[in-house]
N, C-alpha and C positions, 0 to 999 in steps of 0.2 A: 665475508662477514668480519667485522672489526669490533673489538671491545672498546668502550668509550675511552678507557685509559690509553689505548694504543694511538688515539687521534690527538689527545691533548698534548701540546708542545711540539707537534710536527712542524717543520718548516713549510711555509707556503711559497711555492715557486711559480712565477709568471713565465709561461712558455714563450710568450712574445719577446720578453726582455732577457730571458735566461738568467733571472736574478731572484733572490729571495725577497719577498715583500712583507714578510712578517711570520708569526707563528700562530698556531691555533691556541686560543686562550680558553675558550669554553664552547659547549654545544648548546644551542638554543632549541628547546623542545616545544613542539606544537602539540598540546595535550589533546586537541580534538582529532588530529590526524594520527597521533602516535608516531611522530617522525621528527627528525632533526631538520629544521627549516633553514637555520643559519649557523655559521661558524663565526664566533667573534674573534677578532684579530688583535694580537699584541704586536706593536711596532716599536722600533727603537726611538723614533722621534717623540716629542711631547704630544700627547693626544688630548685635545680639548673635548672630544666627543668619542663615543664608542663606535668602532669600525667593525664591519662584518662582511661576510661573503654569503650570498644566498646559496644553499646547497645545490640548487639546480645549475649553478655556474661552475661547480667543481668538475674538473675533467677526470681526475682520478685521486684515489686515496691509497697510497702505497705504503710500503714498510718504512720508507725513509722520508716521504714528503707528501704533501697535498699539492696538486697542480691545478692551476687555473689558466685560462687563455691569456689574460692580460691583467695588469695592475688595476685597470679601471673596473674590474669586477669587485674590488673592495669598495664598499659604500658606507656612507655615514648613516647610522641607524636613525638619526633624527629626521632624515629625509623620507623614511618609510614608516608610516604609523603602525602598520601591522607588526613589523619587526620590533618596534618599541614596545608595543603591547605584550608581545611574547616574552621579551626580556623582563619587563616589569612584573609579569606573573610569577617569575622566579620558580618555575616548575623544575623540580629535580627528581631524580630517581634514586640515586645512591643515598643510603641512610634513611630511606623512608620505610614505613611499615606496610606490608601487604596484608590487607584485611578483606575478608569475604563480604558479600552483600548482607549476610546475616550477622556480621560483626565478629566473626572468628578470626583470630590472628593466624596467618599462614607463615609468615617469616619476615625477615628484614632484608631489603635489597642492598646489595653491595657492589653491583656492577650491572651494566646492560650492554646489549649487542645490537649492532646496526648493519643493515645492508648498505655497503659502501657505494653501491650503484644508485640507490634511490633515496637513501637517508631514512628509510623506514626502520623503526625499532622492531626487532624480531624476537628478542628474548631478554629475560631479566634473571640475573644470578641472585639467589636467595640464601640467606643463612637461616636454617631451620633450627629447631631445638636441639637436634642431635646429628645434623649433617648439612652438607651444602647441596643445593639443587638448582635447576634452571627451569624457569617458568616461561612457556611460549607467550609472546606478547598478545596473541589472540585471546588469552584469558583475562586480559586487563580491561575493565569497564571504564575506569576513570584514573587519569594521571593528575594527582593533586600536589599541592605544595609540600605537604608532609605525609600524605597517605596515598597508597595505591589501592583502589577498590577492584577486587577480582571476582570472577564467578565462584559460586559456592562449591562447584565441583573441581576447582582449579588444582586441588591437591592430587587428584587422579591423573593429571596431565604432566606432572613434574618429570623432568629429565635428569639424567645423571651427568651429562656432559654437554657443553655448549655446541659441540660439533653435531649433536643429534638434532639441533634446531634445523639444520639444512635438510636432514632426512624428513623431519616433520613438515617442513615447507613443501617438500615434493609430494606430500600426501601418502607416502608409504608408511606402513606400520613400523614404528620404532622398535617394538618388541622383537621383531624378526631379525634384527641386525646384531651380529656378533662382532667381536673386535676386528677380525680380518675384513669382514664385510664393511664395517664403518670406514676402515682405512682405504679400501678400494673405492668406496662411494665418495669419500672426501677427495681422493686423487682425481676421480672422474669429474666431479663438480668443479674443482679448481681448473682442470684443463679446459673444460667447456666454457667456464666463466671468463677465461682470458679472451678479450676481444683483440684478435690478431690484427685486424685492420686498423683499429684505433691505436694500437701500440706502434704499428708501422708508421702511421701518420705523425704521431708524437715524435718518434725517432728522427724522421725526415725534417721536422721543424727544428729539432735540436741541432741537426747538422747545418741547416741553413743559417741558424742564428749564431752558432759558435765558430764555424769555420772562418778563418781569417782574423779571429780575435786573439789577443795576447794575454797569456796567463800572468797573474800578479803574484802567485805563490806556487811553491812546489806541490804537486799532487801525487799521492801515493795510492797503490792498490790495497785491497783488503788484507794482504799479507805484509803490508808495510814497505813494499818495494817501490822505489821512485818510478813513477810512470811518466810524468812530464815535469821538467824543471821550470822554475819561474822564468818568465821572459820568452817562453816558447810561443811562437805563432801557430795556432792550431790549424792543421790541415783537415780535410774531410775525413781522411783515414784515422786521424788522431781522435776525432770526435766519436767515430764508430768504435774505436778501441776502448774509449772511456765507457761507452754504452755497454760493451761486452763485459767490461770489468765489474759492472754492477750498478744498481741505482745510487748507492752512496757515492761512487766515484763521479758519475755524471753530474750529480747535484753539486759536488765539490768543485768540479770544473765550471759549472754554470755560475756559481757564486763568486768565482775568483778570476774573472776576466775583465779587461778594461772595457769601459762603456764605449 
């Protein structure tokens, strides 16, 4: 699960090229499906048209980067009518008012949460009159440009913590979960959610792409210690060492090698 703010501004890394091809500029919402269908892309060069990546082309959304297989996954929105239509609808969730079918104000949305595997919107953070709460996305009837229309009984489904969305998704009663239980549940979900096979495949691709390439700048580990000096020709064991040092290090290596 990711908050939308955690995705905006992330580097977009092409696995095939081992290079950054842009950053996430915005999330394009499909109001009928209640999902993120595209990520718009900010690139350094002059853009004559809006570029985007279909969410189904995203390999992973991590703490430090969004990964795609190749730079060719970035498309021109003018070439895909449905994408253009979604962008032009300008559907947003943040700073919209959540109103019930009968016209009662529930609160104002200030964040939303996404299943990073599917792009599905799973919850919305609301500012109520006297507290903050989280609304499961299943309670939303309509995603509008300025208004979210929700079920009349939505107030009874509000959660205290975004982490409880995962509990609700599993179909287990949220009320039965104490703090220790929530922590254990979150740990279990995180462990089960990690696709070991996909991670192994990604790492092997990184090794194949980066081994033999020459670094153009010094690379440091998370503690600020020099890991590789500029000019180092990377060996297979060097790439694996960078992978073990953490996502930030391997991204740094990928972005600073000679083509």
